[in-house]
MIDOSE-1310 file (N, C-alpha, C; in nm, 2 decimals, decimal comma, always signed):
residues 289
mqds	+2,68/-0,05/-3,35/+2,54/-0,07/-3,39/+2,45/-0,08/-3,26; +2,33/-0,01/-3,28/+2,24/-0,01/-3,16/+2,12/-0,10/-3,19; +2,07/-0,16/-3,09/+1,95/-0,25/-3,10/+1,86/-0,21/-2,99; +1,73/-0,23/-3,01/+1,64/-0,22/-2,90/+1,65/-0,35/-2,82
fssl	+1,61/-0,34/-2,69/+1,62/-0,45/-2,60/+1,53/-0,57/-2,65; +1,41/-0,53/-2,70/+1,31/-0,63/-2,75/+1,36/-0,70/-2,88; +1,42/-0,62/-2,97/+1,47/-0,68/-3,09/+1,60/-0,76/-3,07; +1,67/-0,72/-2,96/+1,79/-0,80/-2,93/+1,76/-0,94/-2,88
lkqp	+1,65/-0,95/-2,81/+1,61/-1,08/-2,76/+1,56/-1,17/-2,87; +1,52/-1,11/-2,99/+1,47/-1,19/-3,10/+1,58/-1,24/-3,20; +1,70/-1,19/-3,17/+1,81/-1,23/-3,26/+1,84/-1,38/-3,25; +1,88/-1,45/-3,36/+1,91/-1,59/-3,35/+2,03/-1,62/-3,26
gilg	+2,01/-1,72/-3,17/+2,11/-1,76/-3,08/+2,14/-1,68/-2,96; +2,06/-1,57/-2,94/+2,08/-1,48/-2,83/+2,06/-1,55/-2,70; +1,96/-1,63/-2,69/+1,93/-1,70/-2,56/+2,05/-1,80/-2,53; +2,10/-1,86/-2,63/+2,22/-1,95/-2,60/+2,34/-1,87/-2,55
rigi	+2,36/-1,75/-2,61/+2,47/-1,67/-2,56/+2,45/-1,62/-2,42; +2,33/-1,58/-2,39/+2,29/-1,54/-2,26/+2,31/-1,66/-2,16; +2,28/-1,78/-2,20/+2,29/-1,89/-2,12/+2,44/-1,92/-2,09; +2,52/-1,91/-2,19/+2,67/-1,93/-2,18/+2,73/-1,82/-2,08
lagt	+2,68/-1,70/-2,10/+2,73/-1,59/-2,01/+2,69/-1,62/-1,86; +2,56/-1,66/-1,85/+2,51/-1,69/-1,71/+2,59/-1,81/-1,65; +2,61/-1,91/-1,73/+2,69/-2,03/-1,69/+2,83/-1,99/-1,64; +2,89/-1,90/-1,72/+3,03/-1,86/-1,69/+3,03/-1,78/-1,56
flfc	+2,93/-1,70/-1,54/+2,92/-1,62/-1,42/+2,90/-1,71/-1,30; +2,81/-1,81/-1,31/+2,79/-1,90/-1,20/+2,91/-1,98/-1,17; +2,99/-2,02/-1,27/+3,11/-2,09/-1,25/+3,21/-2,01/-1,17; +3,22/-1,88/-1,20/+3,31/-1,80/-1,12/+3,27/-1,77/-0,98
ywev	+3,13/-1,77/-0,96/+3,08/-1,72/-0,83/+3,01/-1,83/-0,76; +3,02/-1,96/-0,80/+2,95/-2,06/-0,73/+2,98/-2,08/-0,59; +3,11/-2,07/-0,56/+3,16/-2,09/-0,42/+3,11/-1,97/-0,33; +3,11/-1,85/-0,40/+3,07/-1,73/-0,33/+2,92/-1,73/-0,29
vsal	+2,84/-1,77/-0,39/+2,70/-1,79/-0,37/+2,67/-1,89/-0,26; +2,74/-2,00/-0,27/+2,72/-2,11/-0,17/+2,75/-2,06/-0,03; +2,86/-1,98/-0,02/+2,90/-1,92/+0,11/+2,79/-1,83/+0,16; +2,74/-1,75/+0,07/+2,63/-1,65/+0,11/+2,51/-1,73/+0,16
vnqw	+2,47/-1,84/+0,10/+2,35/-1,91/+0,14/+2,38/-1,97/+0,28; +2,50/-2,02/+0,30/+2,54/-2,08/+0,43/+2,53/-1,97/+0,54; +2,57/-1,85/+0,51/+2,57/-1,74/+0,60/+2,42/-1,70/+0,63; +2,34/-1,70/+0,53/+2,20/-1,67/+0,56/+2,13/-1,77/+0,65
iand	+2,17/-1,90/+0,63/+2,12/-2,01/+0,72/+2,17/-1,99/+0,86; +2,29/-1,96/+0,87/+2,36/-1,96/+1,01/+2,33/-1,84/+1,09; +2,30/-1,73/+1,02/+2,28/-1,60/+1,09/+2,13/-1,55/+1,07; +2,06/-1,55/+1,19/+1,92/-1,51/+1,18/+1,90/-1,36/+1,13
vysy	+2,00/-1,28/+1,15/+1,99/-1,14/+1,10/+1,96/-1,14/+0,95; +2,02/-1,23/+0,88/+2,01/-1,23/+0,73/+1,92/-1,34/+0,68; +1,83/-1,39/+0,76/+1,74/-1,49/+0,71/+1,65/-1,44/+0,60; +1,63/-1,31/+0,60/+1,54/-1,25/+0,49/+1,61/-1,25/+0,36
afli	+1,74/-1,27/+0,35/+1,82/-1,25/+0,23/+1,78/-1,35/+0,12; +1,72/-1,46/+0,15/+1,68/-1,55/+0,04/+1,58/-1,48/-0,05; +1,51/-1,38/+0,00/+1,41/-1,31/-0,09/+1,47/-1,20/-0,18; +1,60/-1,16/-0,14/+1,65/-1,04/-0,21/+1,68/-1,07/-0,36
pvis	+1,74/-1,18/-0,40/+1,75/-1,20/-0,55/+1,62/-1,21/-0,62; +1,52/-1,27/-0,56/+1,38/-1,27/-0,62/+1,33/-1,14/-0,64; +1,33/-1,05/-0,53/+1,28/-0,92/-0,54/+1,36/-0,83/-0,64; +1,49/-0,85/-0,65/+1,57/-0,78/-0,75/+1,53/-0,82/-0,89
cymi	+1,50/-0,94/-0,91/+1,45/-0,98/-1,05/+1,31/-0,92/-1,07; +1,23/-0,91/-0,97/+1,10/-0,85/-0,99/+1,11/-0,70/-1,02; +1,21/-0,64/-0,96/+1,24/-0,50/-0,98/+1,28/-0,48/-1,13; +1,36/-0,57/-1,18/+1,40/-0,56/-1,32/+1,27/-0,59/-1,41
wlqr	+1,19/-0,68/-1,37/+1,07/-0,71/-1,45/+0,98/-0,58/-1,46; +0,97/-0,51/-1,35/+0,89/-0,39/-1,35/+0,94/-0,28/-1,44; +1,07/-0,29/-1,48/+1,13/-0,20/-1,57/+1,13/-0,25/-1,72; +1,06/-0,36/-1,74/+1,06/-0,42/-1,87/+1,02/-0,33/-1,99
erls	+0,92/-0,25/-1,97/+0,87/-0,16/-2,08/+0,98/-0,06/-2,11; +1,04/+0,00/-2,01/+1,14/+0,10/-2,03/+1,27/+0,04/-2,09; +1,30/-0,09/-2,05/+1,41/-0,16/-2,11/+1,38/-0,19/-2,26; +1,26/-0,23/-2,29/+1,22/-0,26/-2,43/+1,23/-0,14/-2,52
alfl	+1,21/-0,02/-2,47/+1,21/+0,10/-2,55/+1,35/+0,15/-2,57; +1,45/+0,10/-2,50/+1,59/+0,15/-2,51/+1,65/+0,10/-2,64; +1,74/+0,19/-2,69/+1,83/+0,15/-2,80/+1,97/+0,12/-2,73; +2,01/+0,00/-2,74/+2,12/-0,04/-2,66/+2,25/-0,03/-2,73
agap	+2,35/+0,02/-2,67/+2,49/+0,02/-2,73/+2,59/+0,00/-2,61; +2,66/-0,11/-2,62/+2,75/-0,15/-2,52/+2,86/-0,04/-2,49; +2,90/-0,03/-2,37/+3,01/+0,07/-2,34/+3,13/-0,01/-2,31; +3,21/-0,05/-2,41/+3,32/-0,15/-2,39/+3,43/-0,10/-2,30
vlgw	+3,47/+0,03/-2,31/+3,58/+0,08/-2,23/+3,54/+0,08/-2,08; +3,42/+0,14/-2,05/+3,37/+0,14/-1,91/+3,34/+0,00/-1,86; +3,27/-0,07/-1,95/+3,23/-0,21/-1,91/+3,35/-0,30/-1,88; +3,45/-0,30/-1,96/+3,57/-0,38/-1,93/+3,64/-0,34/-1,81
fvls	+3,64/-0,20/-1,78/+3,71/-0,15/-1,66/+3,63/-0,20/-1,54; +3,50/-0,19/-1,53/+3,42/-0,23/-1,42/+3,43/-0,38/-1,40; +3,41/-0,45/-1,51/+3,42/-0,60/-1,51/+3,55/-0,65/-1,46; +3,66/-0,59/-1,51/+3,79/-0,63/-1,47/+3,82/-0,60/-1,32
sgla	+3,76/-0,49/-1,27/+3,77/-0,45/-1,13/+3,70/-0,55/-1,05; +3,58/-0,60/-1,09/+3,51/-0,70/-1,02/+3,58/-0,83/-1,01; +3,63/-0,87/-1,12/+3,70/-1,00/-1,13/+3,84/-1,00/-1,05; +3,90/-0,88/-1,06/+4,03/-0,86/-0,98/+4,00/-0,87/-0,83
allm	+3,88/-0,80/-0,79/+3,85/-0,81/-0,65/+3,81/-0,95/-0,60; +3,75/-1,03/-0,69/+3,72/-1,17/-0,67/+3,84/-1,25/-0,64; +3,94/-1,23/-0,73/+4,07/-1,30/-0,72/+4,15/-1,26/-0,59; +4,15/-1,13/-0,56/+4,22/-1,08/-0,44/+4,15/-1,14/-0,32
gwag	+4,02/-1,14/-0,32/+3,95/-1,20/-0,20/+3,97/-1,34/-0,19; +3,98/-1,41/-0,30/+4,01/-1,56/-0,30/+4,15/-1,58/-0,25; +4,25/-1,51/-0,30/+4,38/-1,53/-0,26/+4,41/-1,49/-0,11; +4,34/-1,39/-0,06/+4,35/-1,34/+0,08/+4,25/-1,40/+0,17
hlll	+4,17/-1,50/+0,12/+4,07/-1,56/+0,21/+3,97/-1,46/+0,27; +3,94/-1,36/+0,19/+3,85/-1,25/+0,24/+3,72/-1,27/+0,17; +3,63/-1,34/+0,24/+3,50/-1,37/+0,18/+3,42/-1,25/+0,14; +3,42/-1,15/+0,23/+3,34/-1,03/+0,21/+3,38/-0,96/+0,08
vqel	+3,51/-0,95/+0,05/+3,56/-0,89/-0,07/+3,51/-0,97/-0,19; +3,51/-1,10/-0,18/+3,45/-1,18/-0,29/+3,30/-1,15/-0,31; +3,23/-1,14/-0,20/+3,09/-1,12/-0,21/+3,06/-0,98/-0,27; +3,13/-0,88/-0,23/+3,11/-0,75/-0,28/+3,15/-0,74/-0,43
slll	+3,25/-0,82/-0,47/+3,29/-0,81/-0,61/+3,18/-0,86/-0,70; +3,08/-0,94/-0,65/+2,97/-0,99/-0,73/+2,89/-0,87/-0,79; +2,87/-0,76/-0,71/+2,80/-0,65/-0,76/+2,87/-0,57/-0,87; +3,01/-0,56/-0,85/+3,09/-0,50/-0,95/+3,09/-0,58/-1,08
tlsg	+3,10/-0,71/-1,07/+3,10/-0,79/-1,19/+2,97/-0,78/-1,27; +2,86/-0,79/-1,20/+2,72/-0,77/-1,26/+2,71/-0,64/-1,33; +2,76/-0,53/-1,26/+2,75/-0,40/-1,32/+2,84/-0,39/-1,45; +2,96/-0,45/-1,44/+3,04/-0,45/-1,56/+2,98/-0,53/-1,68
lvll	+2,91/-0,64/-1,65/+2,85/-0,71/-1,76/+2,74/-0,63/-1,83; +2,66/-0,56/-1,74/+2,55/-0,48/-1,80/+2,61/-0,37/-1,88; +2,71/-0,30/-1,83/+2,77/-0,19/-1,91/+2,84/-0,24/-2,04; +2,90/-0,36/-2,03/+2,97/-0,41/-2,15/+2,88/-0,45/-2,26
fwgv	+2,77/-0,52/-2,23/+2,68/-0,57/-2,33/+2,56/-0,48/-2,36; +2,52/-0,40/-2,27/+2,40/-0,32/-2,29/+2,41/-0,17/-2,27; +2,52/-0,13/-2,21/+2,55/+0,01/-2,21/+2,51/+0,09/-2,09; +2,53/+0,22/-2,10/+2,51/+0,31/-1,98/+2,36/+0,32/-1,96
qafr	+2,28/+0,34/-2,06/+2,13/+0,36/-2,04/+2,07/+0,24/-1,97; +2,11/+0,12/-2,01/+2,05/+0,00/-1,94/+2,10/+0,00/-1,80; +2,22/+0,03/-1,77/+2,28/+0,03/-1,64/+2,20/+0,13/-1,55; +2,16/+0,25/-1,60/+2,09/+0,35/-1,52/+1,96/+0,29/-1,48
llrv	+1,90/+0,21/-1,56/+1,77/+0,15/-1,52/+1,79/+0,03/-1,42; +1,90/-0,04/-1,43/+1,93/-0,16/-1,35/+2,01/-0,14/-1,23; +2,06/-0,01/-1,21/+2,15/+0,01/-1,10/+2,08/-0,01/-0,96; +1,95/+0,03/-0,96/+1,88/+0,01/-0,83/+1,86/-0,14/-0,80
pigy	+1,81/-0,22/-0,90/+1,80/-0,37/-0,87/+1,94/-0,43/-0,83; +2,05/-0,39/-0,90/+2,18/-0,44/-0,87/+2,23/-0,39/-0,73; +2,21/-0,27/-0,71/+2,25/-0,21/-0,58/+2,17/-0,27/-0,46; +2,04/-0,31/-0,49/+1,96/-0,37/-0,39/+2,01/-0,50/-0,34
llfm	+2,10/-0,57/-0,42/+2,16/-0,69/-0,38/+2,25/-0,68/-0,26; +2,29/-0,55/-0,23/+2,37/-0,53/-0,11/+2,30/-0,58/+0,02; +2,16/-0,58/+0,02/+2,09/-0,63/+0,14/+2,12/-0,78/+0,17; +2,16/-0,85/+0,07/+2,19/-1,00/+0,09/+2,33/-1,03/+0,13
ipvw	+2,41/-0,93/+0,14/+2,55/-0,95/+0,17/+2,57/-0,91/+0,32; +2,63/-1,00/+0,40/+2,65/-0,97/+0,54/+2,76/-0,86/+0,57; +2,72/-0,74/+0,54/+2,82/-0,63/+0,55/+2,77/-0,52/+0,65; +2,65/-0,55/+0,71/+2,59/-0,44/+0,78/+2,62/-0,43/+0,93
gfit	+2,72/-0,50/+0,97/+2,75/-0,50/+1,12/+2,79/-0,37/+1,17; +2,85/-0,28/+1,08/+2,89/-0,15/+1,12/+2,77/-0,06/+1,16; +2,65/-0,10/+1,11/+2,53/-0,03/+1,15/+2,46/-0,10/+1,27; +2,45/-0,23/+1,26/+2,38/-0,30/+1,36/+2,45/-0,30/+1,50
dpiq	+2,58/-0,31/+1,50/+2,65/-0,32/+1,63/+2,63/-0,20/+1,72; +2,65/-0,07/+1,66/+2,64/+0,04/+1,75/+2,50/+0,07/+1,80; +2,39/+0,02/+1,73/+2,26/+0,05/+1,77/+2,19/-0,06/+1,85; +2,27/-0,17/+1,88/+2,22/-0,28/+1,96/+2,17/-0,23/+2,10
mpar	+2,26/-0,17/+2,17/+2,22/-0,13/+2,31/+2,11/-0,03/+2,31; +2,12/+0,08/+2,23/+2,00/+0,18/+2,23/+1,87/+0,11/+2,20; +1,88/+0,01/+2,10/+1,75/-0,06/+2,07/+1,70/-0,15/+2,18; +1,79/-0,21/+2,25/+1,75/-0,29/+2,37/+1,69/-0,20/+2,48
lfsa	+1,75/-0,09/+2,50/+1,70/+0,00/+2,61/+1,56/+0,05/+2,56; +1,54/+0,09/+2,44/+1,41/+0,14/+2,39/+1,31/+0,03/+2,40; +1,34/-0,09/+2,36/+1,25/-0,20/+2,36/+1,21/-0,23/+2,50; +1,30/-0,22/+2,60/+1,27/-0,25/+2,74/+1,17/-0,14/+2,79
kvaa	+1,19/-0,02/+2,75/+1,11/+0,09/+2,80/+0,97/+0,07/+2,74; +0,96/+0,04/+2,61/+0,83/+0,02/+2,55/+0,75/-0,10/+2,62; +0,82/-0,21/+2,64/+0,76/-0,33/+2,70/+0,72/-0,30/+2,84; +0,80/-0,22/+2,92/+0,76/-0,19/+3,05/+0,64/-0,10/+3,06
amlq	+0,63/-0,01/+2,97/+0,52/+0,08/+2,96/+0,39/+0,01/+2,93; +0,40/-0,09/+2,84/+0,28/-0,17/+2,80/+0,24/-0,26/+2,92; +0,34/-0,32/+2,98/+0,30/-0,41/+3,10/+0,24/-0,33/+3,21; +0,29/-0,21/+3,24/+0,23/-0,13/+3,34/+0,09/-0,08/+3,30
gmgl	+0,07/-0,06/+3,17/-0,06/-0,02/+3,12/-0,16/-0,14/+3,14; -0,11/-0,26/+3,15/-0,20/-0,37/+3,17/-0,22/-0,40/+3,32; -0,16/-0,32/+3,40/-0,18/-0,33/+3,55/-0,08/-0,41/+3,62; +0,03/-0,45/+3,56/+0,13/-0,53/+3,62/+0,23/-0,44/+3,70
tlyl	+0,27/-0,49/+3,81/+0,37/-0,41/+3,89/+0,51/-0,46/+3,85; +0,60/-0,37/+3,82/+0,74/-0,40/+3,78/+0,84/-0,30/+3,81; +0,97/-0,34/+3,80/+1,08/-0,24/+3,82/+1,17/-0,25/+3,70; +1,19/-0,14/+3,63/+1,27/-0,13/+3,51/+1,41/-0,07/+3,55
hdiy	+1,51/-0,15/+3,51/+1,65/-0,10/+3,53/+1,73/-0,13/+3,40; +1,75/-0,03/+3,32/+1,82/-0,05/+3,19/+1,75/-0,16/+3,11; +1,81/-0,27/+3,09/+1,75/-0,37/+3,00/+1,69/-0,48/+3,08; +1,67/-0,46/+3,21/+1,61/-0,56/+3,30/+1,47/-0,51/+3,34
ielp	+1,37/-0,60/+3,33/+1,24/-0,58/+3,37/+1,20/-0,68/+3,48; +1,19/-0,63/+3,60/+1,16/-0,72/+3,71/+1,01/-0,73/+3,74; +0,96/-0,85/+3,71/+0,82/-0,87/+3,74/+0,80/-0,96/+3,86; +0,68/-0,97/+3,92/+0,67/-1,04/+4,04/+0,72/-1,18/+4,04
nitl	+0,71/-1,25/+3,93/+0,75/-1,39/+3,92/+0,87/-1,42/+3,84; +0,92/-1,32/+3,77/+1,04/-1,34/+3,68/+1,10/-1,21/+3,65; +1,23/-1,22/+3,61/+1,30/-1,10/+3,56/+1,34/-1,12/+3,41; +1,29/-1,03/+3,33/+1,32/-1,03/+3,19/+1,45/-0,96/+3,16
vvap	+1,53/-1,01/+3,07/+1,65/-0,94/+3,02/+1,64/-0,93/+2,87; +1,64/-0,81/+2,82/+1,63/-0,78/+2,68/+1,77/-0,81/+2,62; +1,79/-0,94/+2,57/+1,92/-0,98/+2,51/+1,94/-0,92/+2,38; +2,07/-0,92/+2,33/+2,09/-0,87/+2,19/+2,00/-0,93/+2,09
ecsg	+1,97/-1,06/+2,10/+1,88/-1,12/+2,00/+1,74/-1,07/+2,00; +1,70/-1,00/+2,11/+1,57/-0,95/+2,13/+1,56/-0,80/+2,11; +1,67/-0,74/+2,06/+1,68/-0,59/+2,05/+1,58/-0,54/+1,94; +1,55/-0,63/+1,84/+1,46/-0,59/+1,73/+1,54/-0,54/+1,61
vnyl	+1,68/-0,52/+1,63/+1,76/-0,48/+1,52/+1,76/-0,58/+1,40; +1,75/-0,71/+1,44/+1,75/-0,81/+1,34/+1,63/-0,80/+1,24; +1,52/-0,75/+1,29/+1,40/-0,74/+1,21/+1,40/-0,61/+1,13; +1,48/-0,51/+1,17/+1,48/-0,38/+1,10/+1,53/-0,40/+0,96
fava	+1,63/-0,48/+0,94/+1,68/-0,50/+0,80/+1,58/-0,57/+0,71; +1,51/-0,67/+0,77/+1,41/-0,74/+0,70/+1,30/-0,65/+0,65; +1,26/-0,56/+0,74/+1,15/-0,46/+0,71/+1,20/-0,36/+0,61; +1,33/-0,31/+0,62/+1,39/-0,22/+0,53/+1,41/-0,28/+0,39
aigv	+1,44/-0,41/+0,39/+1,46/-0,48/+0,26/+1,34/-0,49/+0,18; +1,22/-0,50/+0,25/+1,09/-0,50/+0,18/+1,05/-0,35/+0,15; +1,08/-0,26/+0,24/+1,03/-0,12/+0,22/+1,10/-0,05/+0,11; +1,23/-0,07/+0,09/+1,31/+0,00/-0,01/+1,25/-0,01/-0,15
piaf	+1,23/-0,14/-0,21/+1,17/-0,15/-0,34/+1,03/-0,09/-0,35; +0,95/-0,11/-0,24/+0,81/-0,06/-0,25/+0,82/+0,09/-0,25; +0,90/+0,16/-0,17/+0,91/+0,30/-0,17/+0,96/+0,35/-0,31; +1,06/+0,28/-0,37/+1,12/+0,33/-0,49/+1,02/+0,33/-0,61
fylk	+0,94/+0,22/-0,62/+0,86/+0,20/-0,73/+0,72/+0,25/-0,72; +0,67/+0,27/-0,60/+0,53/+0,30/-0,58/+0,51/+0,44/-0,52; +0,61/+0,51/-0,49/+0,60/+0,65/-0,44/+0,68/+0,74/-0,52; +0,64/+0,87/-0,52/+0,71/+0,97/-0,60/+0,78/+1,07/-0,50
gwkh	+0,90/+1,10/-0,52/+0,97/+1,19/-0,44/+1,04/+1,13/-0,32; +1,15/+1,18/-0,28/+1,23/+1,12/-0,17/+1,16/+1,15/-0,04; +1,08/+1,25/-0,03/+1,02/+1,28/+0,10/+0,92/+1,17/+0,14; +0,84/+1,13/+0,05/+0,74/+1,02/+0,08/+0,81/+0,89/+0,09
rltl	+0,92/+0,87/+0,02/+0,99/+0,74/+0,03/+1,06/+0,73/+0,17; +1,12/+0,83/+0,21/+1,18/+0,83/+0,34/+1,08/+0,82/+0,45; +0,96/+0,89/+0,43/+0,85/+0,88/+0,53/+0,81/+0,73/+0,55; +0,79/+0,67/+0,43/+0,75/+0,52/+0,44/+0,85/+0,44/+0,52
lvsa	+0,98/+0,45/+0,48/+1,08/+0,37/+0,55/+1,09/+0,40/+0,70; +1,10/+0,53/+0,73/+1,11/+0,57/+0,87/+0,99/+0,52/+0,95; +0,87/+0,54/+0,90/+0,75/+0,49/+0,97/+0,75/+0,34/+0,99; +0,79/+0,27/+0,88/+0,79/+0,12/+0,90/+0,89/+0,07/+1,00
laia	+1,01/+0,14/+1,00/+1,11/+0,10/+1,10/+1,06/+0,13/+1,24; +1,00/+0,25/+1,26/+0,95/+0,29/+1,39/+0,84/+0,19/+1,44; +0,75/+0,15/+1,35/+0,64/+0,06/+1,38/+0,70/-0,08/+1,42; +0,81/-0,12/+1,35/+0,87/-0,25/+1,39/+0,94/-0,24/+1,52
mvan	+1,00/-0,13/+1,56/+1,06/-0,12/+1,69/+0,96/-0,12/+1,80; +0,84/-0,05/+1,78/+0,74/-0,05/+1,88/+0,68/-0,20/+1,89; +0,67/-0,26/+1,78/+0,61/-0,40/+1,78/+0,71/-0,49/+1,85; +0,84/-0,47/+1,85/+0,93/-0,55/+1,92/+0,91/-0,53/+2,07
glri	+0,88/-0,41/+2,11/+0,85/-0,38/+2,26/+0,73/-0,46/+2,30; +0,63/-0,46/+2,21/+0,50/-0,54/+2,23/+0,54/-0,69/+2,24; +0,63/-0,74/+2,16/+0,66/-0,88/+2,16/+0,73/-0,91/+2,30; +0,81/-0,82/+2,35/+0,88/-0,85/+2,48/+0,77/-0,84/+2,59
alig	+0,67/-0,75/+2,58/+0,57/-0,75/+2,68/+0,48/-0,88/+2,68; +0,46/-0,93/+2,56/+0,39/-1,06/+2,55/+0,47/-1,17/+2,61; +0,60/-1,17/+2,59/+0,69/-1,27/+2,66/+0,68/-1,26/+2,81; +0,67/-1,13/+2,86/+0,66/-1,11/+3,00/+0,53/-1,16/+3,06
ivan	+0,42/-1,14/+2,98/+0,29/-1,19/+3,03/+0,29/-1,34/+3,04; +0,34/-1,41/+2,93/+0,35/-1,55/+2,92/+0,43/-1,61/+3,04; +0,55/-1,55/+3,06/+0,64/-1,60/+3,16/+0,59/-1,57/+3,30; +0,54/-1,45/+3,33/+0,49/-1,41/+3,46/+0,38/-1,50/+3,51
fqls	+0,28/-1,53/+3,42/+0,17/-1,61/+3,45/+0,19/-1,76/+3,42; +0,31/-1,79/+3,38/+0,35/-1,93/+3,36/+0,25/-2,00/+3,26; +0,22/-1,93/+3,15/+0,14/-1,98/+3,05/+0,21/-2,08/+2,96; +0,34/-2,07/+2,96/+0,42/-2,17/+2,88/+0,55/-2,20/+2,96
tdsh	+0,59/-2,33/+2,96/+0,71/-2,37/+3,03/+0,84/-2,35/+2,95; +0,83/-2,32/+2,82/+0,94/-2,31/+2,73/+0,94/-2,17/+2,67; +1,02/-2,08/+2,73/+1,02/-1,94/+2,68/+1,10/-1,92/+2,55; +1,17/-2,03/+2,50/+1,25/-2,02/+2,38/+1,20/-2,13/+2,28
gplh	+1,08/-2,17/+2,29/+1,02/-2,27/+2,20/+0,95/-2,21/+2,08; +0,86/-2,29/+2,02/+0,79/-2,24/+1,90/+0,71/-2,11/+1,93; +0,66/-2,09/+2,05/+0,59/-1,97/+2,08/+0,68/-1,85/+2,07; +0,81/-1,87/+2,11/+0,91/-1,76/+2,11/+0,94/-1,72/+1,96
ilqg	+0,95/-1,82/+1,88/+0,97/-1,80/+1,73/+0,86/-1,72/+1,67; +0,73/-1,77/+1,70/+0,62/-1,70/+1,65/+0,61/-1,55/+1,70; +0,65/-1,53/+1,82/+0,66/-1,39/+1,87/+0,76/-1,31/+1,79; +0,87/-1,37/+1,76/+0,97/-1,30/+1,68/+0,92/-1,27/+1,54
lfvs	+0,85/-1,36/+1,48/+0,79/-1,33/+1,34/+0,69/-1,22/+1,35; +0,63/-1,21/+1,47/+0,52/-1,11/+1,49/+0,58/-0,97/+1,46; +0,70/-0,94/+1,49/+0,76/-0,81/+1,47/+0,77/-0,78/+1,32; +0,82/-0,88/+1,24/+0,83/-0,87/+1,10/+0,69/-0,84/+1,04
vvgy	+0,59/-0,92/+1,08/+0,46/-0,91/+1,02/+0,40/-0,77/+1,05; +0,42/-0,72/+1,17/+0,37/-0,59/+1,20/+0,44/-0,48/+1,12; +0,57/-0,50/+1,11/+0,65/-0,41/+1,03/+0,60/-0,40/+0,88; +0,58/-0,52/+0,82/+0,53/-0,53/+0,69/+0,39/-0,47/+0,68
agif	+0,31/-0,49/+0,77/+0,17/-0,43/+0,77/+0,18/-0,28/+0,78; +0,28/-0,23/+0,86/+0,30/-0,09/+0,87/+0,35/-0,03/+0,74; +0,43/-0,10/+0,67/+0,47/-0,05/+0,53/+0,35/-0,03/+0,44; +0,26/-0,13/+0,43/+0,15/-0,12/+0,34/+0,05/-0,02/+0,39
avlw	+0,03/-0,01/+0,52/-0,06/+0,09/+0,57/-0,01/+0,23/+0,54; +0,12/+0,26/+0,57/+0,17/+0,39/+0,54/+0,17/+0,42/+0,39; +0,20/+0,31/+0,31/+0,20/+0,32/+0,16/+0,07/+0,37/+0,11; -0,04/+0,30/+0,17/-0,18/+0,34/+0,13/-0,21/+0,48/+0,16
llrr	-0,17/+0,53/+0,27/-0,19/+0,67/+0,31/-0,11/+0,77/+0,22; +0,01/+0,74/+0,19/+0,09/+0,82/+0,11/+0,05/+0,82/-0,03; +0,01/+0,71/-0,09/-0,05/+0,70/-0,22/-0,18/+0,78/-0,23; -0,26/+0,77/-0,13/-0,38/+0,84/-0,13/-0,36/+0,99/-0,13
recl	-0,26/+1,03/-0,05/-0,22/+1,17/-0,05/-0,17/+1,22/-0,18; -0,09/+1,14/-0,25/-0,04/+1,18/-0,38/-0,15/+1,19/-0,48; -0,25/+1,10/-0,47/-0,36/+1,11/-0,56/-0,44/+1,24/-0,54; -0,47/+1,27/-0,41/-0,54/+1,39/-0,38/-0,47/+1,51/-0,42
tshs	-0,34/+1,51/-0,41/-0,25/+1,63/-0,45/-0,26/+1,64/-0,60; -0,25/+1,53/-0,68/-0,25/+1,54/-0,82/-0,39/+1,58/-0,88; -0,50/+1,54/-0,81/-0,63/+1,59/-0,85/-0,65/+1,73/-0,83; -0,60/+1,78/-0,72/-0,62/+1,92/-0,68/-0,54/+2,02/-0,76
s	-0,43/+1,97/-0,82/-0,34/+2,06/-0,89/-0,38/+2,07/-1,04
């Protein structure tokens, strides 16, 4: 039997069944979710991850009209297979003390539940919000680790160019910027890589829902990431000015934190600026055709 999503929500007792299902899911994954939250708190790279579930829910809400128009039919065979795979991965991760496996199983289990109760059509609409949850799982070291040093070198060059443009005399050697009164070292924490994922995590849903075509979507993401990297160089230049002229005695205090947030803010501003330009171009193209 097939039901539309809107009529399904009007069935007697459906909210109670959804509540039981959600409660069972939380019971199975409570320790995993708690571990994720602790990782977000302990690791600055993933401090943005608190927003990921909220944004994922918003992405689902944006699909509400298309979901309401669907006639839903569960896919029991495929649904049970994916759900069983997710729960098996959860158990194997628990038995082997492999937290990452348990965290990744969460996405499989969610996908299996959608397929089991609402079918393939609903999963096609929800696969992006579910897949987006990958941003909250600390699995991205294989990307961040190799680009740490290139990012540090790039940030040092950008900062040195900006400082020289301001009239300061300096000597640049790799990640070391020697100023008259201090030598700056672009540490791994200052590479800007930490902020790239925060910017990308915001850019992906914006690109997917507000732009048409992969060309414009990739343009938005690449532009935002490039702006964030340049902004990180500017942040290091500001640190150099503050330290060289002894404007602050604590280079790692609140001012340093604000300078770090500066990169994210500039990256987000870059996203919306490029989005405005690309949307305007799409409108002009549609009017001319």
